[in-house]
C-alpha positions as CSV (number, residue, x, y, z in Angstrom):
1,M,15.9,26.6,25.0
2,A,15.8,28.5,28.2
3,Q,12.4,30.1,28.9
4,Y,11.1,32.0,31.9
5,A,7.5,31.0,32.7
6,L,5.2,33.9,33.6
7,P,2.0,32.7,35.4
8,L,-0.2,35.4,34.0
9,D,-3.9,35.5,33.4
10,T,-4.6,36.7,29.9
11,R,-7.8,36.9,27.8
12,D,-5.8,36.7,24.6
13,A,-5.2,33.1,23.9
14,T,-2.3,34.0,21.5
15,A,-0.5,36.2,23.9
16,S,2.9,34.9,25.1
17,T,3.3,34.2,28.8
18,R,6.9,33.0,28.4
19,I,10.0,35.0,27.9
20,V,13.2,33.6,26.4
21,V,16.2,33.9,28.7
22,G,19.6,34.7,27.2
23,A,22.6,36.9,27.6
24,A,20.6,40.0,26.8
25,N,18.2,39.7,29.8
26,A,19.4,37.1,32.3
27,S,20.8,39.7,34.7
28,V,17.6,41.7,34.5
29,I,15.5,38.6,35.5
30,E,17.8,37.9,38.3
31,A,17.6,41.4,39.7
32,L,13.7,41.4,39.4
33,A,13.6,38.2,41.4
34,D,15.0,39.8,44.5
35,P,14.1,43.6,44.9
36,S,15.1,43.6,48.6
37,H,18.5,45.1,47.7
38,W,17.4,47.8,45.2
39,P,18.7,51.2,46.2
40,F,15.8,53.4,47.2
41,H,13.5,50.4,46.5
42,V,13.3,51.5,42.8
43,A,14.6,50.0,39.6
44,V,14.5,51.4,36.1
45,L,14.3,48.9,33.2
46,V,14.9,50.1,29.7
47,G,15.0,48.0,26.5
48,P,14.2,47.8,22.8
49,P,10.7,47.2,21.5
50,R,9.3,43.6,21.9
51,S,12.1,42.6,24.3
52,G,9.7,41.5,27.1
53,K,9.6,44.6,29.3
54,T,5.8,44.5,29.5
55,L,5.7,40.8,30.4
56,L,8.3,41.3,33.1
57,A,6.5,44.2,34.5
58,R,3.2,42.3,34.7
59,H,4.9,39.3,36.3
60,F,6.6,41.6,38.8
61,A,3.3,43.1,39.9
62,A,1.4,39.8,39.7
63,T,3.8,38.1,42.1
64,A,3.3,40.8,44.7
65,C,6.9,41.8,44.5
66,G,5.8,45.4,44.2
67,E,4.4,48.0,41.9
68,A,5.3,48.1,38.2
69,I,4.7,51.0,35.8
70,D,5.0,50.0,32.1
71,D,5.7,52.6,29.4
72,A,6.9,55.0,32.1
73,H,8.1,57.4,29.4
74,D,4.5,58.1,28.6
75,V,3.5,58.9,32.3
76,E,3.5,62.4,33.7
77,E,6.8,63.0,35.4
78,T,5.1,64.5,38.5
79,T,3.1,61.3,38.8
80,L,6.3,59.3,38.7
81,F,7.9,61.6,41.3
82,H,5.0,60.9,43.7
83,R,5.3,57.1,43.1
84,W,9.0,57.3,43.9
85,N,8.2,59.1,47.1
86,R,5.6,56.5,48.0
87,A,8.1,53.8,47.5
88,Q,10.4,55.5,50.0
89,D,7.5,56.0,52.5
90,D,6.2,52.4,52.5
91,G,9.3,50.5,51.4
92,S,7.4,48.8,48.5
93,P,9.6,48.1,45.5
94,L,8.8,50.2,42.4
95,L,9.7,49.0,38.8
96,L,9.6,51.5,36.0
97,C,9.8,50.2,32.5
98,A,10.6,52.5,29.6
99,R,11.9,52.6,26.1
100,E,15.6,53.0,25.3
101,G,16.8,56.6,25.3
102,W,14.3,57.7,27.9
103,R,15.1,61.3,29.0
104,I,13.7,62.8,32.1
105,T,13.2,66.6,32.2
106,L,12.1,67.1,35.8
107,P,15.4,67.6,37.7
108,D,14.1,66.2,41.0
109,L,12.9,63.1,39.4
110,A,16.0,62.7,37.3
111,S,18.3,62.9,40.3
112,R,16.2,60.4,42.3
113,L,15.9,57.9,39.5
114,G,19.6,58.3,38.7
115,G,20.4,56.8,42.1
116,S,18.0,53.8,41.6
117,L,19.0,50.4,40.1
118,Q,19.5,50.7,36.4
119,L,18.6,47.7,34.3
120,G,18.8,47.2,30.6
121,I,17.9,44.6,28.1
122,G,20.5,44.3,25.4
123,A,20.5,43.0,21.8
124,P,20.2,39.2,21.5
125,D,23.3,37.1,20.7
126,D,23.2,34.3,18.2
127,A,22.1,31.7,20.7
128,M,19.2,33.9,21.9
129,V,18.3,34.7,18.3
130,R,17.9,31.0,17.6
131,D,15.9,30.5,20.8
132,L,13.6,33.4,19.9
133,I,13.0,32.1,16.4
134,E,12.0,28.7,17.9
135,A,9.8,30.3,20.6
136,H,7.9,32.5,18.1
137,A,7.5,29.6,15.8
138,E,6.2,27.4,18.6
139,Q,3.7,30.0,19.7
140,R,2.4,30.1,16.1
141,H,2.4,26.3,15.8
142,L,4.7,26.8,12.9
143,A,7.0,24.0,12.0
144,L,10.6,25.2,11.5
145,S,13.5,22.9,11.1
146,D,17.0,23.3,12.5
147,A,18.0,24.2,8.9
148,A,15.7,27.2,9.2
149,S,17.5,28.5,12.2
150,A,20.8,27.9,10.6
151,Y,19.7,30.0,7.6
152,L,18.0,32.7,9.5
153,V,20.4,33.3,12.5
154,P,23.3,34.8,10.4
155,R,21.0,37.0,8.4
156,I,18.4,38.3,10.7
157,E,18.6,41.7,12.3
158,R,19.7,41.6,16.0
159,S,16.5,43.0,17.3
160,F,13.6,41.4,19.1
161,A,11.1,43.2,16.9
162,A,12.7,42.0,13.7
163,I,13.0,38.4,14.8
164,E,9.3,38.4,15.7
165,A,8.4,40.1,12.4
166,V,10.4,37.6,10.3
167,V,8.8,34.6,12.0
168,A,5.3,36.1,11.5
169,A,6.2,36.7,7.8
170,I,7.2,33.1,7.4
171,D,3.9,32.0,8.9
172,R,1.9,34.3,6.7
173,I,3.7,33.5,3.5
174,S,3.5,29.7,4.2
175,L,-0.3,30.0,4.8
176,E,-0.8,32.2,1.7
177,R,1.1,29.7,-0.5
178,Q,-0.3,26.6,1.3
179,L,3.2,25.2,1.5
180,P,5.5,24.1,4.3
181,A,8.1,26.7,5.3
182,T,11.2,25.9,3.2
183,M,14.2,28.0,2.2
184,S,12.3,30.0,-0.5
185,I,9.8,31.1,2.1
186,W,12.5,31.9,4.7
187,R,14.2,34.0,2.1
188,D,11.1,35.8,1.0
189,A,10.1,36.5,4.6
190,L,13.5,38.0,5.3
191,E,13.2,40.2,2.2
192,S,9.8,41.4,3.2
193,V,11.0,42.5,6.6
194,Q,14.6,43.5,6.0
195,G,15.1,43.9,2.3
196,P,16.8,41.6,-0.3
197,E,20.4,42.4,0.8
198,Q,20.0,40.7,4.2
199,A,18.3,37.6,2.7
200,S,21.2,37.1,0.3
201,L,24.1,37.4,2.9
202,L,26.5,34.5,3.2
């Protein structure tokens, strides 16, 4: 499993400080590692929920690469406009992280960010889905066999949030029943998150 270690200081002992690397995010991680060639010193990163945008933003800021603004879609656009100008004045890289479908209404900001580096985290492929299942299980100290991944990968929704939710459901159901996580629990966890149709596929 390819994982990107994030040396972050966190008060939450259960918070992840690693991000799984796959086809969906490898180019993003590569671009964040060297901001010296970003146009206008600014990059805009968008991606689906739970895809690691916040971790990447925190790592980018913590390693003194530059400034990072997470949830930029919730920040006043005039504030972002001033941050963009500051990046031009001092040459310090600025990373803006936002949800997919972010629409900017301020014309001056839209035109400036439109010329910045555009980065996006895509949907995970099968290999990354498997690695994400393993990573979430490891974080929860949940024992999942290779058979679990073989069962879950073809059936699970191709979204970071769904993968995390299914593994959490497996852990919860296993604890509630005081049983190891076997196929009946994998199936019930899928049903609880995605409905019975997905759990019975293939």
